[in-house]
RODO-2510 file (C-alpha; in nm, 4 decimals, decimal comma):
residues 315
     n   res          X          Y          Z
     1     m     0,9479    -1,5118    11,2773
     2     r     0,9560    -1,3908    10,9141
     3     l     1,0728    -1,0759    10,7241
     4     p     0,8425    -0,9599    10,4524
     5     l     0,8979    -1,0572    10,0903
     6     p     0,9681    -0,7342     9,8410
     7     p     0,6994    -0,7008     9,5762
     8     r     0,7578    -0,8709     9,2542
     9     s     0,8973    -0,6040     8,9666
    10     p     0,6731    -0,6499     8,6771
    11     p     0,7557    -0,8410     8,4199
    12     l     0,9747    -0,6646     8,1774
    13     a     0,7484    -0,6238     7,8502
    14     a     0,5050    -0,4946     8,0660
    15     v     0,8088    -0,2128     8,1145
    16     a     0,9323    -0,1628     7,7960
    17     a     0,5771    -0,1593     7,6550
    18     a     0,5243     0,1290     7,9278
    19     a     0,8116     0,2567     7,8080
    20     m     0,7097     0,2557     7,4567
    21     p     0,4971     0,6062     7,3024
    22     p     0,1597     0,4775     7,1936
    23     r     0,1172     0,3826     6,8702
    24     r    -0,0866     0,5329     6,6638
    25     r    -0,4006     0,3956     6,5003
    26     r    -0,4063     0,3213     6,1166
    27     g    -0,6661     0,4132     5,9673
    28     i    -0,7957     0,1619     5,6507
    29     r    -0,8614     0,3942     5,3297
    30     p    -1,2317     0,2837     5,1611
    31     q    -1,1681     0,1524     4,8175
    32     s    -1,2382     0,3330     4,5946
    33     i    -1,6118     0,1660     4,3900
    34     p    -1,5797     0,1898     3,9673
    35     p    -1,9072     0,3376     3,8695
    36     s    -2,1977     0,1248     3,7451
    37     p    -2,1576     0,1321     3,3510
    38     p    -2,3883     0,3529     3,2028
    39     h    -2,7557     0,2175     3,1077
    40     l    -2,8491     0,0980     2,8069
    41     s    -3,0793     0,3346     2,6377
    42     s    -3,3048     0,2305     2,3463
    43     t    -3,3287     0,5611     2,1962
    44     p    -3,1234     0,4668     1,8455
    45     p    -2,8265     0,5954     1,7802
    46     p    -2,7772     0,9183     1,5218
    47     p    -2,7641     0,8292     1,1924
    48     r    -2,4276     0,7345     1,0297
    49     p    -2,3441     0,9459     0,7289
    50     p    -2,3724     0,8439     0,4051
    51     s    -2,1492     0,5605     0,2817
    52     v    -1,8752     0,6792    -0,0270
    53     e    -2,0034     0,4311    -0,3538
    54     v    -1,6081     0,2483    -0,4088
    55     p    -1,5246     0,2231    -0,8039
    56     k    -1,5345    -0,1378    -0,8875
    57     s    -1,1769    -0,2626    -0,9972
    58     g    -1,1567    -0,1910    -1,3690
    59     s    -1,3878     0,1242    -1,3824
    60     p    -1,1857     0,4285    -1,5049
    61     g    -1,1858     0,6020    -1,1343
    62     h    -1,0232     0,2644    -0,9351
    63     h    -0,6976     0,1991    -0,9057
    64     d    -0,5594    -0,1612    -0,8352
    65     p    -0,3434    -0,1401    -0,4752
    66     p     0,0753    -0,2551    -0,5790
    67     s     0,0655    -0,5960    -0,5296
    68     a     0,2546    -0,6305    -0,2219
    69     a    -0,0822    -0,4824    -0,0759
    70     r    -0,3168    -0,8011    -0,1591
    71     r    -0,3901    -1,0268     0,0517
    72     r    -0,5471    -1,3646     0,0570
    73     l    -0,9632    -1,3589     0,1173
    74     p    -1,1017    -1,6740     0,2406
    75     l    -1,3946    -1,7734     0,0098
    76     t    -1,7567    -1,7315     0,1419
    77     s    -2,0308    -1,9744     0,0824
    78     t    -2,1406    -1,8200    -0,1673
    79     a    -1,8727    -1,7346    -0,3755
    80     v    -1,8004    -2,1824    -0,3382
    81     d    -2,0865    -2,2739    -0,4366
    82     e    -2,1023    -2,0345    -0,6967
    83     e    -1,7637    -2,2083    -0,7778
    84     a    -1,9112    -2,5523    -0,7618
    85     k    -2,1917    -2,5059    -1,0238
    86     k    -1,9484    -2,4536    -1,2449
    87     e    -1,7986    -2,6715    -1,4978
    88     w    -1,5236    -2,8327    -1,4232
    89     h    -1,3105    -3,0571    -1,6572
    90     p    -1,0909    -3,3533    -1,6067
    91     l    -0,7631    -3,4269    -1,6501
    92     p    -0,5531    -3,8072    -1,7400
    93     l    -0,3426    -3,7357    -1,3661
    94     s    -0,4567    -3,9185    -1,0844
    95     a    -0,3615    -3,8654    -0,7489
    96     a    -0,0053    -4,0719    -0,7690
    97     d     0,0002    -3,8755    -1,0731
    98     l     0,0327    -3,5316    -0,9223
    99     s    -0,0054    -3,4352    -0,5513
   100     l    -0,1331    -3,0413    -0,5782
   101     p     0,0025    -3,0105    -0,2328
   102     l     0,3884    -3,1368    -0,2708
   103     t     0,3893    -2,9608    -0,6574
   104     l     0,2296    -2,5775    -0,6601
   105     p     0,3801    -2,4310    -0,3156
   106     t     0,7067    -2,6602    -0,2733
   107     g     0,8962    -2,3715    -0,3919
   108     q     0,9260    -2,4985    -0,8739
   109     t     0,6698    -2,2012    -0,8598
   110     f     0,5819    -1,8951    -0,6795
   111     l     0,2491    -1,7524    -0,8362
   112     w    -0,0812    -1,9918    -0,7432
   113     r    -0,2619    -1,9300    -0,4192
   114     r    -0,5129    -2,1197    -0,2012
   115     t    -0,8265    -2,0221    -0,3157
   116     s    -0,9962    -2,3096    -0,1159
   117     l    -0,9359    -2,5282     0,1368
   118     s    -1,2114    -2,7551     0,1546
   119     p    -1,1954    -2,8420    -0,0596
   120     l    -0,7784    -2,8096    -0,1044
   121     r    -0,8039    -2,5744    -0,4722
   122     f    -0,5407    -2,3670    -0,6009
   123     t    -0,5589    -2,0731    -0,8507
   124     g    -0,2866    -1,9958    -1,1437
   125     a    -0,1970    -1,8960    -1,4240
   126     v    -0,0754    -2,0769    -1,7143
   127     g     0,0108    -1,8460    -2,0505
   128     p    -0,2932    -1,6301    -2,1093
   129     h    -0,5370    -1,8710    -1,8454
   130     l    -0,6169    -1,8345    -1,5599
   131     l    -0,7534    -2,1854    -1,4060
   132     s    -0,8237    -2,3348    -1,0629
   133     l    -0,7459    -2,7111    -0,9788
   134     s    -0,9193    -2,9237    -0,7374
   135     h    -0,8801    -3,2892    -0,6299
   136     h    -1,2052    -3,5087    -0,7186
   137     p    -1,2713    -3,7889    -0,4195
   138     d    -1,1727    -4,0411    -0,5877
   139     g    -0,8616    -3,8265    -0,6772
   140     r    -0,8459    -3,7163    -1,0221
   141     l    -0,7158    -3,4162    -1,1389
   142     a    -0,9947    -3,1207    -1,2495
   143     f    -0,9815    -2,7878    -1,3507
   144     l    -1,2341    -2,4844    -1,4077
   145     l    -1,1474    -2,1811    -1,6086
   146     h    -1,2123    -1,8954    -1,4670
   147     n    -1,1541    -1,6416    -1,8421
   148     d    -1,1046    -1,7515    -2,1837
   149     g    -0,7910    -1,6873    -2,2687
   150     g    -0,8463    -1,4229    -2,4675
   151     s    -0,9656    -1,5563    -2,7718
   152     h    -1,4016    -1,4694    -2,7140
   153     s    -1,4936    -1,7085    -2,8590
   154     d    -1,7058    -2,0539    -2,7529
   155     s    -1,6099    -2,2724    -2,4604
   156     s    -1,5464    -2,5514    -2,7558
   157     s    -1,1846    -2,4173    -2,8798
   158     v    -1,1340    -2,2686    -2,5498
   159     v    -1,1423    -2,5459    -2,2634
   160     p    -0,9208    -2,7883    -2,5015
   161     a    -0,6439    -2,5214    -2,5529
   162     a    -0,6756    -2,4346    -2,1794
   163     r    -0,6287    -2,7996    -2,1197
   164     a    -0,3130    -2,8427    -2,4219
   165     a    -0,1730    -2,5855    -2,1976
   166     l    -0,2317    -2,6527    -1,8622
   167     c    -0,0764    -3,0985    -1,9482
   168     d     0,1997    -2,9504    -2,0685
   169     y     0,2752    -2,7511    -1,7729
   170     l     0,2227    -3,0167    -1,5298
   171     n     0,4081    -3,2061    -1,8197
   172     a     0,1307    -3,4767    -1,8006
   173     a     0,2772    -3,6067    -2,0808
   174     i     0,5482    -3,8179    -1,7677
   175     p     0,4135    -4,1180    -1,6563
   176     l     0,5317    -4,0170    -1,2157
   177     a     0,3273    -4,2805    -1,0925
   178     d     0,5432    -4,5654    -1,2237
   179     l     0,8410    -4,3851    -1,1867
   180     w     0,7750    -4,3604    -0,8165
   181     r     0,7339    -4,6913    -0,8074
   182     q     0,9910    -4,7960    -1,0152
   183     f     1,2742    -4,5655    -0,7898
   184     a     1,0685    -4,7799    -0,4219
   185     a     1,1812    -5,0499    -0,5484
   186     a     1,5525    -4,9577    -0,6928
   187     d     1,5850    -4,7513    -0,3321
   188     e     1,5391    -4,8021     0,0212
   189     r     1,5589    -4,4886     0,1685
   190     f     1,3586    -4,3456    -0,1316
   191     a     1,0384    -4,5728    -0,0624
   192     e     1,0307    -4,4304     0,3070
   193     v     0,9488    -4,1124     0,2523
   194     a     0,7775    -4,2026    -0,0472
   195     a     0,5498    -4,3636     0,1574
   196     h     0,5554    -4,0817     0,4267
   197     i     0,4100    -3,8455     0,1690
   198     g     0,0813    -4,0974     0,0909
   199     g     0,2676    -4,1982    -0,2350
   200     g     0,4444    -4,0012    -0,4926
   201     g     0,2406    -3,7524    -0,6889
   202     a     0,5529    -3,4045    -0,6205
   203     r     0,5285    -3,3034    -0,9841
   204     v     0,8951    -3,1427    -1,2072
   205     l     0,7098    -2,8738    -1,3574
   206     r     0,6849    -2,7217    -1,7325
   207     q     0,6950    -2,3976    -1,6316
   208     d     0,7795    -2,0802    -1,9456
   209     p     1,1472    -1,9744    -1,9441
   210     v     1,0887    -1,6563    -1,8740
   211     e     0,8638    -1,6848    -1,6082
   212     c     1,1030    -1,9586    -1,4070
   213     v     1,4004    -1,7203    -1,4756
   214     f     1,2889    -1,4682    -1,3217
   215     q     1,1643    -1,6283    -0,9983
   216     f     1,5079    -1,8393    -1,0061
   217     l     1,6451    -1,4544    -0,9127
   218     c     1,4488    -1,3656    -0,6697
   219     s     1,4675    -1,6586    -0,4892
   220     s     1,8320    -1,6391    -0,4589
   221     n     1,9451    -1,5290    -0,0818
   222     n     1,6229    -1,4361     0,0222
   223     n     1,3067    -1,6125     0,2564
   224     i     1,0316    -1,8029     0,1062
   225     k     0,7562    -1,4784     0,1882
   226     r     1,0042    -1,2582     0,0528
   227     i     1,0768    -1,4792    -0,2976
   228     e     0,6687    -1,4650    -0,3004
   229     k     0,6144    -1,1147    -0,2533
   230     m     0,8353    -1,0001    -0,4554
   231     v     0,7544    -1,3098    -0,7381
   232     w     0,3588    -1,1069    -0,7029
   233     t     0,5153    -0,7481    -0,7364
   234     l     0,6671    -0,8522    -1,1007
   235     a     0,3681    -1,0575    -1,2232
   236     g     0,1806    -0,6933    -1,1755
   237     y     0,2979    -0,5617    -1,4820
   238     g     0,1901    -0,8376    -1,7174
   239     e    -0,1432    -0,8737    -1,8306
   240     r    -0,4645    -0,8339    -1,5679
   241     l    -0,6657    -1,2192    -1,6175
   242     g    -0,9372    -1,1759    -1,3121
   243     e    -1,0020    -1,1753    -0,9426
   244     v    -1,0960    -1,5661    -0,7647
   245     g    -1,0150    -1,5471    -0,3607
   246     g    -0,9728    -1,2512    -0,3136
   247     f    -0,6734    -1,2267    -0,5317
   248     v    -0,5173    -1,0430    -0,8607
   249     f    -0,4469    -1,2807    -1,0904
   250     h    -0,1949    -1,1716    -1,4147
   251     r    -0,0076    -1,3647    -1,7205
   252     f     0,3295    -1,2911    -1,5803
   253     p     0,4756    -0,9925    -1,8135
   254     t     0,7050    -0,9706    -2,2100
   255     i     1,0953    -0,9839    -2,1439
   256     e     1,0142    -0,6220    -2,3067
   257     r     0,8135    -0,6111    -2,0844
   258     l     1,0490    -0,6551    -1,7799
   259     a     1,3604    -0,4123    -1,9262
   260     r     1,0825    -0,1305    -1,9137
   261     v     1,0512    -0,1249    -1,5607
   262     s     1,2475     0,1553    -1,3557
   263     e     1,5072     0,1015    -1,0681
   264     q     1,2321     0,2480    -0,9027
   265     e     1,0009     0,1052    -0,8680
   266     l     1,2121    -0,2195    -0,7555
   267     r     1,3015     0,0395    -0,5004
   268     d     0,9900     0,1210    -0,4206
   269     a     0,8705    -0,2284    -0,4094
   270     g     1,1330    -0,4281    -0,1808
   271     f     1,3712    -0,5345    -0,4177
   272     g     1,6647    -0,4338    -0,2317
   273     y     2,0371    -0,4794    -0,4224
   274     r     1,8087    -0,6986    -0,6941
   275     s     1,6589    -0,3191    -0,8374
   276     a     2,0019    -0,1518    -0,8317
   277     h     2,1058     0,0231    -1,1400
   278     d     2,3959    -0,3035    -1,1761
   279     g     2,1847    -0,5664    -1,0410
   280     f     2,0104    -0,8919    -1,2644
   281     l     1,6843    -0,8276    -1,2555
   282     l     1,6841    -0,5448    -1,5509
   283     r     2,0298    -0,6264    -1,6719
   284     v     1,9049    -0,9540    -1,7686
   285     a     1,5597    -0,8271    -1,8976
   286     t     1,8153    -0,6399    -2,1291
   287     v     2,0221    -0,9047    -2,2210
   288     l     1,7676    -1,1402    -2,2900
   289     c     1,5244    -0,8592    -2,4951
   290     r     1,9267    -0,8334    -2,7288
   291     k     1,9583    -1,2579    -2,7139
   292     p     1,6238    -1,4436    -2,6318
   293     h     1,7341    -1,7511    -2,8029
   294     l     1,9385    -1,7692    -2,5014
   295     l     1,5927    -1,8802    -2,2887
   296     y     1,5740    -2,1549    -2,5567
   297     v     1,8574    -2,4276    -2,5457
   298     d     1,8569    -2,7606    -2,5167
   299     l     1,7670    -2,9219    -2,2301
   300     l     2,1396    -2,9886    -2,1305
   301     a     2,2696    -2,6830    -2,2001
   302     c     2,0635    -2,4664    -1,9997
   303     g     2,2760    -2,4615    -1,7155
   304     l     2,5934    -2,3747    -1,9391
   305     e     2,3618    -2,1164    -2,1822
   306     l     2,2036    -1,9255    -1,7812
   307     r     2,5776    -1,9572    -1,6513
   308     f     2,6810    -1,7447    -1,9229
   309     s     2,4027    -1,4737    -2,0095
   310     f     2,4697    -1,4203    -1,5798
   311     s     2,7659    -1,3824    -1,6617
   312     v     2,7451    -1,1215    -1,9949
   313     v     2,4906    -0,9464    -1,7559
   314     t     2,7509    -0,9082    -1,5086
   315     c     3,0514    -0,7744    -1,7174
***
C-alpha cells in the first residue's frame, strides 16, 4: 500500500519574494522641453542712436593711442590696390643679395612691420623716409616711398635721397651673393645651411648708431615680443612719419629727446628695471648727450667704446 506523498514546498525564490515588501514603482518624470525660439518678426528693429564722429588722426581733438596699444591691421583689398598703383623704385639688389624675411624680422632690428602678406611687404623708417620694401616676381628688390622725407620738394630729389639712405641702411655695397658662394665653397656646413634657407640673402644692416644702441639695451634679458613693444614705445617719442597697414611709424628719436623721457613714463610702459633711476636707458641717454662721439667710433673699437660708456653709466 502506497502512502501519499507530502505536498511539495514552494521554491525558495518564491518564498523570498513573498516575504519581501512590495516594491514601490518609481514614476518617470517627463523631461522638460525647451521653449521654442521666438518667431522672427518682420518689424524692423528700432533705429540706433546717431554715432559720434571721431576726430581724424592729426586733428586737434585726436589723441593717438599709446605705442604699446598699436596693433597690425591687415590691408584690405582696396588698400592693396591703392598701394599697387603707386610707383615702385628698383634697388640694385636681388633676392640672393637680400632676403627680406631673413634680414628684417630676425633680431637685428625690431622696427619693421609686415604690412602685406601677398605680396610680402615690410614697412619701416630709414631716417626721415617712410618706406615699404618688396620683391618683384623675378626676385629684384624695390621700394615704395610713403612720404616726402621732410623736404617738401618734388619727387625728382626726394626719391634719389631715399634710395641713397636705403642703400646705405641695407649695406648694398657689399656683394653678399658672391660672399655666400665663397663661404659655401669653403665650408660644408655653411653650404648645407645656405641651401636649406634658400641660397642666401641674410644681410647685416647698417643702422643708425642711436637706434642700434637703444634697441640693444631693450633686448638684453628679454623676449622678442617684449623687445618689440619696448622699442616701438621708444620710437613713438620721435617725429611722426605716417601710417601704413594700421601701424603708425615714427622716426627714431634723438639722444636729446630720449634723455627727456621721465622715469614714470618708462615705468608705465612696462620697462621694468630699465625705467629705474639707475637703469640703463635714461643714464645711457644722459651720458651720450655729453659724449656723443662714443657712438661714432671706428668699427674695430666699437665694442670697447660702448663697454666704456656702460661702465661710466653704471659707476
